[in-house]
N, C-alpha and C positions, 0 to 999 in steps of 0.2 A: 580572614574571609574576599575574595575575590569580590570587588565590585558588579556584580547581576546586571551586562547589557538591558537597557531600553526598551522594551516591548511595544511594536510600531502599534495606534490600535487600526482595528479595520481597515479597511481597503475598497473600492473596487476595480484596485490591480494586484488584489493579494493570489489571483490564478491570470494567468495573463495565455491566450489565443492571438500565434504569427500566423500567416497565411505562405510558403514557401511554396510559390506553387503548384507542383502535384505531392505535394504533401503536407502535413500542415503540425507545428506542435503547441501541443498544451503544456504551458509553463506552472510549478507552485510555483509561488511566491512568494514567503514566509519564511525567508533565508537564519531571521536571528532565530527563528526559533525552528529551525530544522525543520517548515515544513509542517509543524501538528496542527491535526483538520479540524477546523472549526468550521458552528457556523458561516463566517464570513469565506473559507474556501470553498466548502459543500456549496454555498449559492452559484459562488464565481464558478467554481468548476459543472452547474451546466449549466451557465450559458458558455462557459466555454465550446461546450460540448455541443451548443445550438450552432456557437460560432462554426466549428469542425463538423456538423451537418449540410451548415449549409452551404460550403467552404466546396462548390463540386470542382470543383481541379486537384481538387486534395486530393486520392489515390489511400495514403491511409496516415495519420496520428502518430504522433512523435508525443510522450507523456513520461515531462522526467520533471525536476527539480532545484529551484535556485541554487545558489551557495555552498552546503558540503556534501545538505543531504537530499535523498531522497523523497521521505515524510516522517518521520520518525514517532506518528502512526497518531491516536484523538487524542489531543491539545486538554487535558486534567483541568485545563487552570483555564479555559474559557467561560466567560459571562455568557449569556443569553443575548442576543440581538436584540437593539434599543428601536424595533419597530416589526409590528406583526403580519412582514412580506413572510412569502414560504419558505420555509429553507425544507431543499429535499433532505431525504435523508440520506445514509451513503447505502443503503443497498439499494436504494434508486438513483445509484449514482452507480453500481459495480452491471446493476442492470442494463443501462444506457450503453458502459461500454461494448456487455456482454453479446448483444441485440443489435449494433450496429455491421452494418456494413462491409465498413472503410475498419480493418486490421491498426488494432494500438501496437502500440513497441514502446514497451517503461521503457528511458532509460536513465540504471539507478549507480548512482556515485551517496557516499557516506550508506548511511543506516539508512531504511526500509525493515522498519519494525512494525509489531497490532498491525491496525488498517494499515498502513503506511506498505506492509511486506505483501499485504492481503489484495490492492489494488495493484500491485505487481502482478502481482499473480492472476488477476481477470483478465489483462493485455493477453494478449495474441501469443506476440512475445516477445524477451526478457533480457533486453541487455544490461552488465554490469559492470560497472570499473571494478578495477581489481582489488580500492581498496571498502569496495562495498558492503555492508556488515546486514544480514535478511535476520530476520526470528515474530514467531509468536510472544513476546513479553508479556502479555497482559496476565495470566494465569497470577504473573508478580500482588497488580490490585482484585484480584477475586475476579474476574472477566472471566468470559466465553471467548470464544474468536469469534470476534466479530461478522464475519462471512465467510461457511466453513471450505472453502476452498482446497488447502492443503492437504484434507486426502485425496483427491481426484487430479495432484498434484506431483506427490511424490509418493505417494503407499498407506496401505494398512501400517507397517510395522513402523517406517518411518514419521511418516504424519505425529503415532502417538510419543513419540521422544520429541519431536519436536516442540507440540501442544503440554505432555507431560512434565517439559524438561524448563519450558521457557528461556533454553540458549540460544547466545544469538552463533551467528551462523558465519562465515566470511564466503566469500561471492564463489569458490575455487570448492567448495563444499555443497553452497547453492547449486550449480552445476552440475556435480556429481549426483545432491538428491532429485533432482528435475524442477528444484526452484525460475532456474534463467540457465536458458538457449546459449549462452556465450560468452565467453570476460575477457575484457580485454585493458588495456594501460588505460589510465582516469583519464592522462589527457588524450586521448583520442577514442570516447566514450560518445562524444556524439558524431566523431567522423563516421566513425559503423554505424550509429541507427541511421546518418541521414544515404549513408551506401544502402542499410536495406531497405528503408523506406522506401529510397529511388527503387532499387527490384522491383520492388512491388509495382508500383507504379505503370513494370515495363510492360509486363504481362497483360492480358487476358484479364480484364474486368470482371467481365461476368463467372471467370472462371473462379479468380481470386475470392469474388464473392462468394458465391458456393459450397469453395470447397471449406472454408471458414463457419462456413453453415450448415457440413455437412459432418463436422466436429464435432458445433456442437451440438449438432442434433444425438449422435447418437451416446454424448455426455449427460444428456439429459432424458435417454431413455434410460438408460440406466440412473436415474434418479436424483438428478444436479441440482436442478432446479428448487425442490423439497430441503435436499443437505442444507444447501444455500441459505436456504431459507427456514434455520430449522428450530429456530426459535416459535414457530408459528406451532409447530408440532405438540396436537395433544397430546403427544404418548411422554413427550416428556415436559409436557405443561409443568409435575410436583416437581421435575429436580429443579427445574428454568426459573419456581418461585424461589429458588432456597438461593437464588444466583445473591448473588450480596455485591457491593462497588466495594467493597473493602472500604468500611467506614474508620475503622480505625484507624489506617493511613491517610485517607482524607481529612483525618481529621486533621493532625499534623500538619496536613499539608493545611492549614485554612489557621490552625493558629499559629506554627513559625515554620511555616513557607517553606521555598519548595528546596535546598537543602537538607532541610532535616526526612520531608516527605522522605526524597530519593534513600537515607541513610536509613530506613526506620523502612522502606520497603523491600529493602534487596539484602540487607542483613542477614537473609538466613542465605542468601546464597552465597555474598560474598565471602563466607566458610563451608561450603562445598565446591572449589574448585569453579565457581564459575567466571573466576578475576582474565580466564582466557577466550577468546571466542572460539566454536566448535570450528571443525579445519582444522588451522592450526598448532590447534597443543596437540594436534591426531599428526602434524607431522602431514596434514592437507594440504 
């Protein structure tokens, strides 16, 4: 068995903000664990959003991940914070992206799955490297979607396929579905994101802010906010009360480690054609 890399402890550098003049860059910075989201990421991302909002020169914000991935989703190996300082929840994070006057551009390489897929979806534009992989894989753990944005991005039939099957989706297929705006070679990802950010900066900013708000408002009038926060819906309470955290899988994780957990989680899928990525196996 290959030796597992040592996971670094939580750090103030788990999310970075860089001011680049007319745009800013937020980087999820836990590359060893593919930028899996834990309390430290949430806390530092909240601070980075503060910095982005306070950066008067930045007209738009690029959100990306360090290393080989945008984000592999929620960190199921995460431990609680060592202090009592507040930790924003994921819903508060994505609402800040949604409500910000500044357009957010997700620059996605590698995995963007689970929460990572949905955070990219909450950004105003998503640019994917050709090696990007998307997916709502949390059904494998017995979880519902963290933030119910997928139906608004891809439509009814495709949303059901994504959420019910838990397949991985390649970049071109993600573009076809509506999860992605553009696909570029991996070595051109940030170049393209910067190009878009600078284009936004060159336009009348009052109109940029208005147009973002107009599109958001159209979706809000269609029930977007209520759907996003579906766990607060009394009509769904009986069903959500039965939502499990896949206790058997998590017991395996605790007692036998990550490799055993992964095998127990994926066993049902490996026998059903899920060893390839949707899009590629369809010739997409």
